[in-house]
C-alpha positions as CSV (number, residue, x, y, z in Angstrom):
1,M,1.7,-21.8,-28.8
2,L,1.6,-20.1,-25.5
3,T,-1.4,-18.2,-24.1
4,P,-1.4,-15.7,-21.2
5,I,-2.4,-18.6,-18.9
6,T,0.0,-21.3,-20.1
7,A,2.8,-18.7,-20.1
8,V,2.7,-18.7,-16.3
9,T,4.3,-22.2,-16.1
10,A,6.5,-22.0,-19.2
11,A,10.2,-22.4,-18.9
12,D,10.8,-18.9,-20.2
13,P,7.7,-16.9,-21.0
14,Y,9.4,-13.6,-21.2
15,P,10.2,-13.4,-25.0
16,W,6.5,-14.3,-25.6
17,Y,5.4,-11.6,-23.2
18,A,7.7,-9.1,-25.0
19,D,6.0,-9.9,-28.3
20,L,2.6,-9.5,-26.6
21,V,3.5,-6.0,-25.2
22,R,4.9,-4.9,-28.6
23,D,2.2,-6.4,-30.9
24,R,-1.0,-6.6,-28.8
25,P,-0.8,-4.5,-25.7
26,F,-4.5,-4.7,-25.2
27,G,-6.9,-7.0,-27.0
28,W,-9.5,-9.7,-27.0
29,H,-8.3,-13.4,-26.8
30,D,-10.8,-15.6,-28.6
31,G,-9.6,-18.8,-27.0
32,L,-9.8,-17.6,-23.4
33,R,-12.9,-15.4,-24.1
34,L,-11.5,-12.4,-22.3
35,W,-9.6,-9.1,-22.7
36,V,-5.8,-9.2,-22.1
37,A,-4.0,-6.2,-20.8
38,A,-0.2,-6.7,-21.3
39,S,1.6,-3.3,-21.7
40,A,2.5,-1.2,-18.7
41,E,0.1,1.5,-19.9
42,A,-2.8,-1.0,-20.3
43,V,-2.1,-2.8,-17.1
44,T,-2.0,0.5,-15.2
45,A,-5.2,1.6,-16.7
46,A,-6.9,-1.7,-15.8
47,L,-5.7,-1.7,-12.2
48,R,-6.8,1.9,-11.7
49,E,-10.2,1.7,-13.5
50,P,-13.0,1.9,-10.9
51,G,-15.4,0.2,-13.3
52,L,-13.4,-3.0,-13.1
53,R,-14.0,-5.1,-10.1
54,V,-12.0,-8.0,-8.5
55,R,-15.1,-10.3,-8.6
56,P,-17.9,-10.7,-11.2
57,P,-20.6,-8.3,-10.0
58,A,-23.2,-11.2,-10.0
59,E,-20.8,-13.6,-8.1
60,P,-19.1,-11.9,-5.2
61,V,-18.3,-15.3,-3.7
62,P,-17.6,-18.5,-5.7
63,P,-20.8,-20.6,-5.8
64,G,-19.1,-23.6,-4.3
65,I,-18.4,-21.9,-1.0
66,V,-21.5,-19.7,-0.6
67,G,-23.0,-20.2,2.8
68,T,-19.9,-21.9,4.2
69,P,-17.3,-20.6,6.6
70,A,-14.9,-20.2,3.6
71,G,-17.5,-18.1,1.8
72,E,-18.1,-15.9,4.8
73,V,-14.4,-15.2,5.1
74,F,-13.9,-14.8,1.3
75,G,-16.7,-12.3,1.1
76,R,-15.1,-10.0,3.7
77,L,-11.5,-10.1,2.4
78,V,-10.1,-6.7,1.3
79,R,-8.6,-8.4,-1.7
80,M,-11.9,-9.8,-2.9
81,T,-14.2,-6.8,-2.4
82,D,-14.6,-3.3,-3.8
83,G,-16.0,0.1,-2.7
84,P,-16.0,2.3,0.4
85,V,-16.2,-0.6,2.8
86,Q,-13.3,-2.3,1.2
87,Q,-11.2,0.8,1.6
88,R,-12.2,1.0,5.2
89,Y,-11.1,-2.6,5.8
90,K,-7.9,-1.9,3.9
91,Q,-6.8,1.0,6.0
92,V,-7.1,-1.3,9.1
93,V,-5.1,-4.1,7.3
94,L,-2.4,-1.7,6.2
95,A,-2.0,-0.5,9.8
96,A,-1.7,-4.1,11.0
97,L,0.8,-5.1,8.3
98,G,2.8,-2.0,9.0
99,Q,3.1,-2.8,12.7
100,P,6.1,-5.2,12.7
101,G,9.4,-3.6,11.5
102,T,11.6,-5.3,8.9
103,D,14.1,-6.2,11.7
104,Q,11.4,-8.1,13.6
105,I,10.1,-9.8,10.5
106,S,13.6,-10.8,9.3
107,A,14.6,-12.1,12.8
108,L,11.5,-14.3,13.1
109,A,11.9,-15.7,9.5
110,T,15.6,-16.4,10.1
111,E,14.8,-18.2,13.4
112,H,12.1,-20.4,11.8
113,T,14.3,-21.2,8.8
114,S,17.3,-22.2,11.0
115,R,15.0,-24.4,13.2
116,T,13.5,-26.0,10.1
117,L,16.9,-26.8,8.6
118,K,18.2,-28.3,11.9
119,Q,15.1,-30.4,12.4
120,A,15.1,-31.7,8.8
121,G,18.9,-32.2,8.5
122,S,18.6,-31.1,4.9
123,A,17.0,-28.3,2.8
124,P,13.2,-29.0,2.7
125,L,12.6,-26.4,0.1
126,R,8.8,-26.8,-0.2
127,E,8.5,-26.4,3.6
128,L,10.7,-23.3,3.5
129,M,8.6,-21.8,0.6
130,F,5.2,-22.4,2.1
131,S,5.0,-23.5,5.7
132,V,7.8,-21.3,7.2
133,P,6.4,-18.0,5.8
134,A,2.9,-18.8,7.0
135,Q,4.3,-19.6,10.5
136,V,6.2,-16.3,10.5
137,V,3.0,-14.3,9.6
138,A,1.1,-16.3,12.2
139,G,3.8,-15.5,14.8
140,L,3.7,-11.8,13.8
141,S,0.0,-11.9,14.2
142,G,0.4,-12.8,17.9
143,L,-0.1,-16.6,17.9
144,D,2.2,-18.9,19.9
145,E,4.3,-21.5,18.2
146,P,1.9,-24.4,18.3
147,A,-1.0,-22.2,17.1
148,A,1.3,-20.7,14.4
149,L,2.2,-24.2,13.1
150,E,-1.5,-25.2,13.0
151,A,-2.4,-21.9,11.3
152,S,0.2,-22.6,8.6
153,R,-1.4,-26.0,7.9
154,L,-4.9,-24.6,7.8
155,V,-4.1,-21.7,5.5
156,A,-2.7,-24.1,3.0
157,D,-6.2,-25.7,2.7
158,F,-8.0,-22.4,2.9
159,V,-6.3,-20.8,-0.1
160,Q,-7.4,-23.6,-2.3
161,C,-10.8,-22.0,-2.6
162,I,-9.5,-18.8,-4.1
163,P,-8.7,-19.9,-7.7
164,A,-11.6,-20.1,-10.2
165,S,-10.3,-23.7,-10.9
166,A,-11.0,-24.9,-7.4
167,T,-12.6,-28.4,-7.3
168,P,-15.6,-29.2,-5.0
169,E,-13.2,-31.2,-2.8
170,Q,-10.8,-28.2,-2.5
171,Q,-13.7,-25.9,-1.7
172,A,-15.0,-28.4,1.0
173,G,-11.5,-28.5,2.5
174,A,-11.3,-24.7,2.5
175,A,-14.6,-24.5,4.3
176,R,-13.3,-26.8,7.1
177,A,-10.1,-24.9,7.2
178,A,-11.8,-21.5,7.5
179,A,-14.0,-22.7,10.4
180,A,-10.8,-24.0,12.2
181,L,-9.0,-20.8,11.5
182,R,-11.8,-18.7,12.9
183,S,-11.7,-20.8,16.1
184,L,-7.9,-20.6,16.2
185,L,-7.6,-16.8,15.6
186,G,-10.7,-15.7,17.4
187,P,-9.2,-15.7,20.9
188,A,-6.2,-13.7,19.7
189,L,-8.4,-10.9,18.3
190,T,-8.1,-8.6,21.3
191,E,-6.6,-5.2,22.0
192,D,-4.2,-6.8,24.4
193,N,-2.5,-8.8,21.6
194,A,0.8,-7.2,20.8
195,G,0.9,-8.6,17.3
196,M,-0.8,-7.8,14.0
197,L,-4.2,-9.2,15.1
198,G,-4.2,-6.8,18.1
199,E,-3.3,-3.9,15.7
200,L,-6.3,-4.8,13.6
201,V,-8.5,-4.4,16.7
202,R,-6.8,-1.3,18.0
203,T,-7.0,0.5,14.7
204,A,-10.6,-0.5,14.1
205,Y,-11.7,0.6,17.6
206,A,-9.8,3.9,17.2
207,S,-11.9,4.6,14.1
208,G,-15.2,3.7,15.8
209,W,-15.5,0.3,14.2
210,T,-16.4,-2.5,16.6
211,E,-17.6,-5.3,14.3
212,L,-15.3,-8.3,14.9
213,E,-16.4,-10.7,12.1
214,P,-14.8,-8.5,9.3
215,L,-11.7,-8.2,11.4
216,L,-11.5,-12.0,12.0
217,A,-11.9,-12.6,8.2
218,N,-9.1,-10.2,7.4
219,G,-7.0,-11.7,10.2
220,I,-7.2,-14.9,8.2
221,G,-6.5,-12.7,5.2
222,L,-3.2,-11.7,6.8
223,L,-2.2,-15.3,6.5
224,S,-3.6,-16.0,3.0
225,Q,-2.7,-12.7,1.4
226,T,1.0,-13.4,1.0
227,Y,0.9,-17.2,0.8
228,D,1.5,-17.9,-2.9
229,A,3.4,-14.7,-3.4
230,T,6.0,-15.5,-0.7
231,A,6.4,-19.1,-1.9
232,G,6.9,-17.9,-5.4
233,L,9.4,-15.2,-4.3
234,I,11.5,-17.7,-2.4
235,G,11.4,-20.3,-5.2
236,N,12.1,-17.8,-8.0
237,T,14.9,-16.2,-6.0
238,L,16.5,-19.6,-5.6
239,V,16.1,-20.3,-9.4
240,T,17.6,-16.9,-10.2
241,L,20.6,-17.5,-7.9
242,A,21.0,-21.0,-9.4
243,R,21.4,-19.4,-12.9
244,G,24.0,-17.0,-11.6
245,V,21.9,-14.0,-12.3
246,G,22.9,-10.9,-10.3
247,E,25.4,-10.6,-7.5
248,V,24.8,-12.6,-4.3
249,P,24.0,-10.2,-1.5
250,H,25.8,-10.3,1.8
251,E,23.6,-8.2,4.2
252,P,19.8,-8.0,4.9
253,A,19.2,-4.8,2.9
254,G,21.0,-6.2,-0.1
255,W,18.9,-9.4,0.1
256,R,15.7,-7.4,0.2
257,A,16.8,-5.4,-2.9
258,Y,17.6,-8.7,-4.7
259,V,14.2,-10.2,-3.9
260,R,12.4,-7.0,-5.0
261,E,14.1,-7.3,-8.3
262,V,13.1,-10.9,-8.6
263,A,9.5,-9.8,-8.0
264,R,9.9,-7.7,-11.2
265,Y,12.2,-10.0,-13.2
266,D,10.4,-13.3,-12.6
267,A,7.1,-12.4,-10.9
268,P,5.6,-14.8,-8.5
269,I,2.2,-13.5,-9.4
270,Q,2.0,-13.3,-13.1
271,N,-1.5,-12.1,-13.7
272,T,-4.7,-11.1,-12.0
273,R,-8.3,-10.7,-13.2
274,R,-10.8,-7.9,-13.3
275,F,-14.5,-7.8,-14.3
276,A,-16.4,-4.9,-15.9
277,A,-19.2,-3.8,-13.6
278,T,-20.1,-1.1,-16.1
279,P,-19.0,-0.4,-19.7
280,V,-15.5,1.1,-19.6
281,R,-13.0,2.3,-22.1
282,L,-9.4,0.8,-21.8
283,A,-6.5,1.5,-24.1
284,G,-8.9,3.2,-26.6
285,T,-11.2,0.1,-26.7
286,E,-14.7,-0.3,-25.4
287,V,-15.1,-3.1,-22.8
288,A,-18.7,-4.2,-22.3
289,E,-20.3,-4.7,-18.9
290,G,-19.6,-8.2,-17.7
291,D,-16.5,-8.8,-19.7
292,P,-13.5,-10.3,-17.9
293,V,-10.0,-8.7,-18.2
294,L,-6.8,-10.7,-17.6
295,V,-4.2,-8.2,-16.4
296,V,-0.7,-9.6,-17.2
297,L,1.5,-8.1,-14.5
298,A,4.6,-10.1,-15.5
299,A,4.4,-8.7,-19.1
300,A,4.1,-5.1,-17.8
301,N,7.1,-5.7,-15.5
302,R,9.2,-6.3,-18.7
303,D,7.7,-3.4,-20.7
304,P,10.7,-1.1,-21.8
305,A,8.3,1.8,-21.5
306,A,8.1,1.2,-17.7
307,N,11.6,-0.2,-17.0
308,P,14.7,0.5,-19.1
309,E,16.6,-2.6,-20.1
310,P,13.8,-4.7,-18.7
311,D,15.4,-8.1,-19.4
312,T,18.5,-7.1,-17.4
313,F,18.5,-8.1,-13.7
314,R,19.5,-5.1,-11.6
315,A,19.0,-5.2,-7.9
316,D,20.1,-1.6,-7.7
317,R,17.2,-0.2,-9.8
318,T,15.8,3.0,-8.6
319,D,12.1,3.8,-9.0
320,A,11.5,0.4,-10.7
321,A,8.0,-0.1,-11.9
322,R,6.8,-3.4,-10.3
323,Y,3.3,-4.5,-11.1
324,T,3.6,-7.8,-9.3
325,F,1.8,-6.5,-6.2
326,G,-0.8,-4.6,-8.1
327,A,-1.8,-0.9,-7.8
328,A,-4.4,1.6,-6.7
329,A,-7.2,0.3,-4.5
330,H,-6.0,-3.3,-4.7
331,R,-2.3,-2.8,-4.3
332,C,-1.2,-5.7,-2.1
333,P,-0.6,-4.4,1.5
334,G,1.6,-7.4,2.3
335,E,4.5,-6.5,-0.1
336,T,7.0,-5.5,2.5
337,V,6.2,-8.5,4.7
338,A,6.5,-10.9,1.8
339,V,9.8,-9.5,0.5
340,T,11.3,-9.4,4.0
341,I,10.4,-12.9,4.8
342,A,11.6,-14.2,1.4
343,A,14.9,-12.4,1.8
344,A,15.5,-13.7,5.3
345,V,14.6,-17.3,4.4
346,V,16.9,-17.4,1.4
347,A,19.7,-15.6,3.2
348,E,19.6,-18.1,6.1
349,L,19.4,-21.0,3.7
350,L,22.6,-20.0,2.0
351,A,24.3,-19.1,5.3
352,Q,23.6,-22.7,6.4
353,G,25.6,-24.0,3.4
354,F,22.9,-24.5,0.7
355,D,24.3,-24.2,-2.8
356,P,21.7,-22.8,-5.2
357,T,23.6,-24.0,-8.2
358,A,22.4,-27.5,-7.3
359,L,19.1,-26.3,-8.7
360,D,20.5,-25.2,-12.1
361,G,18.7,-27.1,-14.8
362,P,15.1,-27.4,-16.2
363,V,12.5,-26.2,-13.7
364,R,8.9,-27.2,-13.6
365,Y,6.2,-25.1,-12.0
366,L,3.0,-25.8,-10.1
367,P,0.0,-26.0,-12.4
368,L,-1.5,-22.7,-11.4
369,A,-3.2,-20.1,-13.6
370,N,-1.7,-17.0,-12.1
371,A,1.1,-17.9,-9.6
372,R,4.6,-18.9,-10.9
373,I,5.9,-21.2,-8.2
374,P,8.7,-23.6,-9.0
375,I,8.7,-27.2,-7.9
376,L,11.9,-27.5,-6.0
């Protein structure tokens, strides 16, 4: 029997999600000891409810990294905080992520993908899913190639501290990585930097904000924000292509549309969590202060009330409801960057002769509680 957690790595969780949306759109799960929001209506309400926070009110930073460089970065990330300060940070991050155009992002992702394929002499899919996107974001941030490569290695260790399931060893590794990332990114955090790190500084200074530590933390956040989502987007796009779903695109805009539909159809981020800072009412139900809420984004993506014919893959959907990247105060600011990188990586991979039908068959997924990332 699936649960909202085990469904993330199931071969096909979507019939089960459909049952959940129909029969129990919002309810308490005794086994997991949390509320589960599954329908589009319940998910929207949860994401927009100001009384629900992204962290437990009494635990803004995971205990295992409190007082470490990882904890100092974690506590300042826009995705891990709430309130007026978070909104101020987010406006700066939005400006930074909006600085590179899709053509620039796509060209850099294509260049890195082509180089990686030539150096490997084959299709190193894991590297294309994880390392290449991180290098692209680092390059867009204004780092040179050696620093971008090092940043991609370090962010892989840093993101291990984010899940609640992180082990002490992973948290220790994340602390070391955070310290190294601060040293690596610090010199690039200047107004003269033409990349996203420079845009962070310029936007902050223009608004009268001169504190550098929050900017440095969210500079690291630029790298970590899209790490799992981009890997899952690339992997799930390849799996979708392998199964012959949808028409193979032939130009960049078509690829971006295809990847956006993958984000809805087989979401790389399947769920997220919220915690009640005060008593709130969701879907006609009282949620007590302190209660956790699991927000099942992937189920809402397939809710027929939000998307007609939700089980049909259609890259040409107009006004599709995609919950994968969240909503309201915590809507992911890196959606365009992630989609554009994923589209360019997959397009170049196929242009270099890779046949995705080679992947057709049973697929296993990384053992993660919220991210659906195939092992390819």
